[in-house]
Structures are given as structure tokens and as C-alpha cells.
Residue, then its C-alpha position, 0 to 999 in steps of 0.5 A: x322453848x325454856x317455857x315448853x321445857x318447864x312444862x315438859x318436865x311439869x308434867x313428865x313429873x306429874x306422870x310420875x305422880x300418878x304413875x306412882x298413885x295407879x301402883x299404888x291402886x293395883x298393889x291394894x286391890x292384889x292386897x284383899x285385907x285393903x279397904x279398896x279389894x275390899x269394897x270392890x270384891x264386893x263391887x264384884x261380886x254385888x255385880x255377879x249377882x245382879x248378873x245372875x237376877x237378870x237372866x232368871x228375871x229374861x227368862x220369867x219374862x220369856x216364860x210370861x210371853x209365851x203364857x199370854x201369848x198362849x192366853x192371848x189365842x184361847x181367848x180369841x179361839x173363846x169368843x169365835x166359839x162365844x159368837x158361834x153359840x149366840x147365833x146358834x141361840x138366836x137360831x133357836x128361839 
């Protein structure tokens, strides 16, 4: 029982230390002049920029997909037309 109480007290003490560190970290994020806050806000800005870039690239990919589908349809039509013209050319020969 005594060993468990000692372990409990040790864990409670460690928990308090960790909570203090967490509060300090939260406080440092609230202060825009700290290095941690500057890095955090820079990373957040970079994330937003990358998300915008990703959205733009996804939209471009969709546009290219539609364009590719149109080109494939045109190719099929032109191949059929070519086959027709080839057969007509053979008949006329």
C-alpha cells in the first residue's frame, strides 16, 4: 500500500509538472512575440497556402480530365471518319 501511495504521489507530482509545461506552452502561443508562436503562425499560414494550392491543382486536374475526355471523343470520331474515308478511297480505286 505504501509503495502504491508513493507511486501515486510521484505520478501526481509529474502530472502537475506536465500541466505547468502545458500552460506555459499555451501562454507562449498566445504571445505573438515568442519564437514558438511565430513558428506556429508561420506553419499555419504555410498550411493555408498549401491547402489553397491543393484546391487550385485539384480544380485544374478536373479541367484537364474533362478536356482529355473531349479529346478522346474527338479521336474516336476522327478514327471512324478516317476508316470511312479509307474505305471510300479503296472503292473509288
